[in-house]
Steps between C-alpha positions, in 0.01 A plus 500: 500500500316180574487592866361845420241339278389283787465807721285666236245221493150574625527231762817644652363854482181399682706307752739793561208742513328292767823479696558875484142567610532251783833641619363855482183408691684305768758778537235771531294293744809413703616860515150620590448237770849555637447876512154480655590240763821689581296814557254306719783351708664838540169667589431229755840555659448875502158454662663292768758772554227763525309291753817462703548877490142554617548256789827664600341845483216379721751365752682834497176691551414275796836577667455870436148483642633356825743789543231750403262359760768504770601861434134602491455352848806688627378826344157470664632386840345714776834580666662593170201718410503675842873580504501618139199720575693649789803558276283661233354736765852625576548303827804274460471168679751404765779245468302255716201535272722434202624184671145382566408580140795294375404207721145514363618483141748221580203280591383515138849424373509189712204353312637582154769320300750673280470845661837629612366816666228765506577869543255774603539865399308820570359735240820709517703183427636452859550140606304380805650151495755350484608724785743729323483839336497387137282663237291351224653729236846362575366148499328483155475719194267798487300375202415187699347718771302688235375171361386392849315831543327447168404150612273653771548226754582212265816297543743606229780262398834635383723197464862466613614705801770746391694425822463123501477293180353206694196697613183616322335827608131600513343817644149579623361838591310480830167679520339604829160336522358733765615811316327449165786284378748783518868441433658351816839363392672215314557129556812361330519121454824317423465138380760234435532404134470139609136578579436492122705183436189311393595419143563130562157450651325705233626285212425131443782270598524349150513837323818646358409866549718739697344798677622835619343802672634851429401839642422811293868587471588153369662386825465130570286419801505124463563247224604143434693579181809285454701803382486875552233653276485860377143593587480791256603280208240237589219750563563679170462170309185369660352210298817459291790256513794607716838333535642457851828323521492240226125431509201665337196593710154643437438795733153562646431800720222579749474827690353519848224759521563559871875561483587560135765228533567275202481123519717340230472134397768349278414174323752304288410507132547124471225456761249668266607282207486165673324247280571686173793271416275197553239661278761567231613137504142377480428727202813380315417132557137552399610686187741220404238229545245707306751557218568125464130417505422771249785380278357149487143616434617747233679221315182289494283797394729605215509143371119489494485830310779447248444136392174566303653813346803304380268248340320785321831647381606167350168482317540853364856451373369283222307790345763774523577463126249505219125539539360522852293198595281432807617253763306235687374576853634221719566656844282419800562841657229758441742793465724315253194393299394864488849592382487232227156618387623860491797391290278319254275805471806716449621274220164527325489877544858547379438297186198720425679824585806437284301582187304779671815673620653479155196669347488765772863591442426567134194712586693691767780580259252645251325701775825646624588607148166677460537670840847619404367647176216677691723674752489881501763722649312732746757772447411510131136571597598769753736668253230499233247666734763756600555578130124551455501733802777725365343505154160605638663754729682658206168525315331666799274206577549529874194296594598209276859532619385464858297194399819349352680570828217335691507195270877472532479518879212252506684242283822550694315451829323183375785336307766547768468171694809495714465322832599811690213693330232259624415752772464875436379798698137605492610822328653300212184292465278810496724660235456189286121522543517868403685420176241235419214746563668760276514249213136394558400868511644547151297203376169589670533881482219674693339174609767452768609727781723389786694611801745347749484597867781377725618602847860611509576252782390208282748552216776284649279201591633182327258326262533217244547620144197529265237468774296819440499530119285184440235641737506835316467313168202309641338827615528644146396180322198409716418845640566801282464322164161362607359852556318690233672825590835610651639310796752555776764279659645601836807331651557566871778402744450602861578387854271230637307517826736228619835639601784394269279422197413676173173469301512515120173533309391541136152650451295545182153641437395224264175299511608305812421141584227309677559297815476179295766623259729601787457158663578330168809717460622408849445133423691530171794672673505227763518234227793683343346656189254775415229501234573763239407555141833668426852409586623766744857397579550374849132522589310547827534134600875517451519814713303325774739201492809723506372697799438181694837360392708803596298586811442158655202588718133410524419874493687562170308523173276722292185663639225586253228758571252565221146639465295472181498831320756662734831340409754263653787532749768230517745539789761309692705564810876445528741543793752782495763234563479159340603326825170616656327217310794264520490449121791456265681788338697791623403748776 
């Protein structure tokens, strides 16, 4: 128990709180820094991989460009053009001419590296050289020939030779220059795969990446992978981590625009995370040193805070029993002095309030007793009015019976103060105003006439309870009753010019008001009360405050239009849905 008491001291709580805050801050900062730096290191490694891929792709394009240039020279050779023109005209060349044609092409092969052979075919797929009777259709697939035709003279690369896995095949359609570039035949190029063995030179010597080149069918053209790699598996997981053997690699893919071949670079995952372990160790050491330093400083800070408070507690223990007495201000710390002064003031105030509270309790008890005696059961009032109604109805006093019904409904509407009835529909509020007008009609007889005009679409609009009746009461009190003859009150509810809003107005044909009186009335409503010679329930000022409270908007509030001798119109605008103003209440 003693140990728990020590943990519950303010000093230990402040100390533990500081430690928890420090540990939380250091942990969050460490995790954030570790995550951000890890991402930066990984992004840097991935950028390096991408640059390597770009360099390798450029090297590949350079090799392809050499072959493209060589085949273009062969295709435009004058002897090749002449003999193919002769073949196209239906005049087959002789065997000797085929030999001379082969010797001409062999000159180009002598200056090129990596080319195993070149083969020349006519438009009907007959082979001109090598000197045999082979056909192009038996040499390569038909869709490759179609692709070469669609290339319109461009060198089209197809990848691995179906007959020889060590050879790569490309095909160019030869066009006759002197015959409007008409179709003259085909030039088939067969290259050694070693021609593309450039991966070592394309990658930095200190890099750990492995590279591989695959044709459209996924056949390996060249690679320096340590193990056999399934190209389809690697290509389908581009940018992800793949496992080859017992190591994890990040796969990056680049596709050659000229050939459609895929260049794949595999980089060990540990290469991208180099330096993260060092960073983790540095963060742990820094966090430990920071924790020790913070621990020492927290101990000093808590001692500085708690020591004056303990002195104050010891001074206050002497006055826990008996009459409260002030204590002397002896601390040199401004905050502690303020605390001592506040305590002394509290002691003085408490001594004065002890008697005051005792007297107030007696007064409150008497007030509660009087309030209890003055309570009225609303149901007793409603039942009494209902009894009057049935009695008058039995006697044939239908008009008075209806007045009793109106009074019963009016009292029930006003007295019922449940929270859920704070908002009602506009139809309910207009019915309440109608009951009030019926009662006032009985009192004023022919001096009062009234009517209520409401659009059918406005009936379901939500409105705070008892918002219209005080305005109607004001119209009768200060309008109709101030006339020498009969007067009229008109209550209207109609759609506003603004979509989604309803305008409610109460008009009377009383004496009206001057501009000075209207300005004074606005000022009174703004101050929160209205000048009136009679008490009229809630009052105009209260209505104004309620509108601004429930419809929290600068545009909310009463609008008064009055002309001397012509009457007064008081109106206000409310949204069809309470959320339109953003005020409190239900929608």
